[in-house]
N, C-alpha and C positions, 0 to 999 in steps of 0.2 A: 519451634524456634530454638536454635542452638545458642547456649550461653557459655562462652569461653572466657571472656573478660571478667576478672575478679570484681571490678567495680560494678559492672552490670549485674553480676550475680547477686550482689547486695541490693542494688536499687530495684531489681525486678521483684525481689521478695518484699521490699518495702512498698512497692507500687501495688502488689496484690493485697497487702494488708490495708493500704489506704483505700483501695477500690472496693473492698469487701462490704457488703450490705447486710448479710445475715449470718454468715458462719466462716470461721477459719479453723482448719484442722492441721496440726503440725506433728511430725513424728521424726525425732532425731536421736542419733547415737551420742553425739557430743554437743553440748551447748556451753560455750566458754563464758566465763565470768570476766569479760573484757569489754572495751568500749562498744564494739559492734554488737556483741551479744546482749549487752544491757540496752543498747538503743533499740534493738528489735523488741525487747520486752516492753520498753516505754511506748512504742508504737502499738503493740498489742493491747496495752492498757488503754491507750487512747481509743482504739477500735472498740474495746469492751465498753468504754464510757458512752459511746454513741449507740450502743445496743447490739453490737455484733457478738455472737456466741463464740467463745474461744475454747478449744480443746487441745491440750498439748500433752503428748506422750513422749517421755524422755527416758533413755536407758540410764541405769544407775552407775555406769562404769566410772564417771567422773563428776559425780554430784556430791562429793564429800564436802560438808560444811555449807551447803546451799539449801538444804531442805527447809530450814526455818524461814528463809525468804520466799521459797515456793509456797509454803503453807500460808504465809501472809498474803501473797498475791491471790490465792484461791479464795480469800475472803470476799473478793469482788464477785457479785452475783452472776456475772457473765463469763467467769473464767473457771475452768476446771483443769487440773493437772494430775496426771497419773504417772507413776514411775514403773518402768518395766523391770521385773525381776529384781527387786531391791535387796540390798544387804540389810541385815537386821538392826544393827546398832547405829544410831545417829547421835553424834556428840557435838554437832555444830562446829566441828573443826576436822582437819585432816589427821586421821590416825590410821596410817596404812598397815601397821602391825595388826590392828584389830581385823582389818579386812583380809589380810593374809591368813590369819588364824581361822577366820570364818570360811575362807575359801578352802583351806586344808580340810575342814570338817564337812563342808557341804558343797564341794567342788562340782559335782555332777549337775546340781541345779544352777549354781552361779556361773558355770561355763556357758550357759545358754543366754547369749546377749542379743539385743535387738540392734542391728547395724543399719536399719532403714533410715533414709533421709527423704522427707516429703513435706510439702506445704500445699494445701488445697484451699482455695478461696471460693466460697458460695457454691461449691460442687460444680463450678464452671471452668476453672483453670487450675493447673497444678504445675509445680516446679519440682523436679527430682534429679538425682544424679549422685555425684560423689561428695558434694560439699556438706559439711556440718555447719553449725552456726558459730562464728568467731572470727577474729582478726586474721588468723592464719589462713583462712579460706577465702577472705575477701580482699586480699592484697594490702592489708592495713598493718601488718606486723613487721617490725624491723628484725625480728629473729628468724621467722620462717614463712615462706610463701608456698602454698600448695598449688601447683598448676593443675587446673581441674576443668571439667565440662559438665554442664547441666543441660536439661531439656525443659522447655516451657511448653505445656500442652493445653489444648482445649478440645472439645468434642466428646464423642461417646465414651472414650476411654477414661475420662475423669470420673464419672459416676462409679465405674469399676474400681478405681483407686480409692474412692470414698467408701465403697462397700468393704474394701480390704482394710482401710483404716478402722472402720467400725468393728471388724473382726478382732483386730488387735486391742482396740479400746475395751471391748467387752470380754476379753480373755481373762483367765485367772492369773495371768502374768502381769497384768496392768493393775497396779495397786494405787488407790487414791492417796494423795499425799497426806491427808488427814489420818490415814490408818498407820502411818509409819511411826515407829517408836522414836521419840525425841526426848532428849534429856537437858534442853536448854534451861538455864535459870530464869532468864528474861525472854519472854516471847515477843517477837516483832509483830506489829500490826501493819495494815495496808498503807496507812498514811506515812508511817515511818519508812517503809520501803520506797514509797514515792519520793520522799525526801532524800533518801540515799541515792536513788537513781538520778534525781535532778542535780545533786552535788557532783556525782561522777561525770555526768554528761556536760556540766558547765566547763569542765576541763577539756572538752572536745567539741567546740562549737562548729567545727567543720562538718560534723555528722548531720546537723540540722540543715545544712545546705544541700544535702542529698534529697530532701523532700521537694518534689516538684509536681503540683497538681496537673500541669499540662502534660507531663510525661506519662501519666497514667493512661490518658487517651491514646497517646502514641504507642504504649505497650499493647493495648487492645488492637490497634491497627496493625502492629507488627505481627501479632498472632494470626490475624485474618489473612495477611499477605504472605505468611511464611509457607513452608513446604506443605504441599498436598500429601496427605497420607492415604495410601491405598488400603491400609489396614493398621490397626493398633490394638495390641493386647497387653493388658496388665498381668504381670506375673509376681505373685507374692508367696513367700513361704508361709505355711500354716504355723502360727505361734503356739497352737495348742498341742504340743508334742508331750508325750509321756515318757516314762523311764525307758531308756534304750532306743527311743525313736529319734529320727533325724528330720529336721526341716529341709526337705529336698525338692520342693516344687521348682525353685529357680534352677537348681542343678539339673533336674530332669528336662526343663525347657531348653537349657543350653545344649544338652546332649542331643536332643532332637534337631535343633538347628544345625549342629555340626554334622549329624548324620545325613541331613538333606542337602548340605552344601555341595556345590558342583565344581567351583573353580578357585575360590580364594577365601581365606579367613585372615582378618587383620585384628590383632588383639592389643588393647592398651590396658595394662593392669599394674598398679604400683607395687603390689606384692604378688609374687608368682612362686608358688610352691606346688610341685606336681603331686597328684594323687594317682593311684593305680588306674582310676577311671579316666583321668586326663591323659595319661600315657597311652591307654587303649584308644582314646579318641584321636590322639596324634598319629598313632600307627595307622589307623583307618584312613585318615586324611592323606597321609603319605602314600599308602597303597593305592588310593584312588586318584593320585596325581593332583591333589588340591594344594595350591600354594598357601603356605602359612608364614606370617611375619608377626613378630611379637616385640613390643617395647615395654620395658619395666624399669625400675630404678636401678642405678648402679649403687655400689656400696657408698660412694660419696654423697649420694642424694637420698638414700633410704633413711628415714627417721627411726626405723626399728632395726637395729643391727642384727638381732637374733632372727628376724624374718629374712633378712638378706642371707644370713648364714645357711638357713634352711634352703633357700632358693639356689645358692651356690652349689649345693650337692647335686642339683639336677641340671646345671648349666650344660654339661656335656650331653645329657639325654635330649635336651631341647634341640641342640645342634645336630645330633645324630638322627633325629627324626626328619631332618631336611628343612626345618624352619629357619628363617632368617631371624636373628636375635639382635636386639638393640637395647642398650642401657643408657638411661638419661644422663646427660653431663651435668656436673655441678656448676658450670658456667655457661648455660645455654644462651644462645643468641636471642631467643624469644624473651629472655628476662634480663637482658644486658643493662637496662635502666632501673631494675628493681633494687630497692635499698635493703631488702631482706638479706640477712647473713647466710641463710640456708635456703636453697631452692629444692623442692621435691615434686616429683610427678605424683598426682593423686587421681588422675582421670581414669574412668572405668567404663569402657565400652568394647564391644566386639562387632565387627562388620562381617557379614556373610554374603559372599558374591557381590553383586552390585545393586542389591535391592532391599536388603534387610539389615537391621541393626538392633542389638540388645544394648540398652544403656540403663544404668541404675547404680545400686550401692555395692554389689559384690566384687571382691577380688577373686582371682583364680588361686585359691589356696584352701586347705582343709577347713580352716575356721569359717570362711564364708560359705563353703559348699556343704558342710556337715554339722557345724555347731551353731553359728549365729543364724538369726533370721535375716532375710534380705528382701529387697523388692526391686523391680525394674519394669521396663516396657519393651516389647518387641514391636518395632515400627517398620512398615514396608513403604519405602519411598526412594526412588532412584535419585532424586535431587538431594534429599537429606544424606543419603549414603555418599554421594559424590562430594558434598561439603565436608563430611567427616573423614573421607579418604584424603582430602587435601590437608586436613589437620594432622592425620596420621603421617603423611609424607613430610610435613613440616617438623613434627616431633622427632621423627626418626632420621632426619637429615643429618649430615656430618657436622653441621654447625650446632646441633642440639643434642646429639646422641653419639655414643660409641657403637659401632657394629662389632659384635663379638664373633671371632672365628677360631677354629682349631689351629694349633701350631704344633710343631714337633715336640715341644716341651709342655704343652697344655693348651693355653688360650692366648690370643692376642686381641687388642682393642684398637680399632681404627676410627679416626675422626678427622675433621679438618685440622686438628692440632698435631696430627701425625699418628704414629703407631707406638703403643706401649705394650709391655709384656707382663705387667702386674696389674691386677684390677685397680681401676681408679678409686682413690680413697682420699679422705681428708688428711690422713696421717698414717704413719706406720703402726701407731697404737690402735687405730680403728681396724687396720688389716689384721693385727694380732687378735683383737677381740672377736672378729668375725671367724678367723681360723679356729680359735678356741671353742666358740659356740657351735661350730660344725661338729664337734665331737659329742655333743649331747643329743640324744634321740627325742627331740621335742617336735618333730615335723607335724604330727597330727594335731598339735595345739595351735598351729600358726596359720 
């Protein structure tokens, strides 16, 4: 079942939590300390209270100041939290200079992040894709909305995803929260955290309205009636990499899919930074007459300017390979009623011919393909691919995206708004920052 609507993305996760009878396993790169992030924690506590075993594995990239609360939550007998590849010093507050100093000393280790996004209920159903946990991903933020896509799955592939989760959970990179060095003067207890959660959620009564027992039954029915899969394969990077090794299982699977492709490849990736391997794959597809179309963020929608600067170096190479290139608009028609100030594309999937799709957590950039761990699924289904092709066509339409083409002086951008000859941006200052960052050779870190 494809999940594009941001509200459905949240309620489907809530429904899986409410329906769980024995276990919930979660694995996320970012878990925001905002209303929806807190509400999901509150529902996990409620599930644990009724006897469900909760295991949560979270990357440490944005957990500054939160470990004391995590430590308190793990006092619940049915909840266990582990932190992937943690930084060493925990001071109960954000101290970015300490993290920068530690990264400078131990960068080879700390550069290995877990970018996976996954929730599994009772080893029977799983939701995965590009979304982290937080308001930005569920359409609840007035600052930024990430346009994204998830997939909700049942069937034989779910135990494979569960086995993959166990591999991460038992790896040396997953450190129990109790083992982290903490220097808080006053230690929180579980009841204090419950009180804080209740106080925060009292300010957002609309979240309680999202709970609907009848919808849980409907979610199960939707899964049963959704796309038939001819085959489904879980693909997970091995987290247990040593010095100089690369987590490359996902990259290898994508390479094989591209090599086997016969007629068409459609790519949706919010961050697009070419590697030599990706360039070789593009050349091979062009030589075999395979049509390639790609949509990524424009400068005006990219939330990481340095990543866009790295992409911009390769914009010409993408076009020269024969690929059709689209950049997401900052005022897309699909988000015309969205109150968020900034709209970004965050969807991550690749369609191969008319019968296979890879959907999961990776972007097409060196960080996803060579540094971070990632996960995804390869699904074979003509009806599923047809639905996602419609989404691709909608995202890349001139009401939602700019088509980039070569011009005599460089590039030009075409959309329903007309044609422009400078890359779309929020301001001249943003264009200048992007140009300046293009001068730094940081591509392999992005």
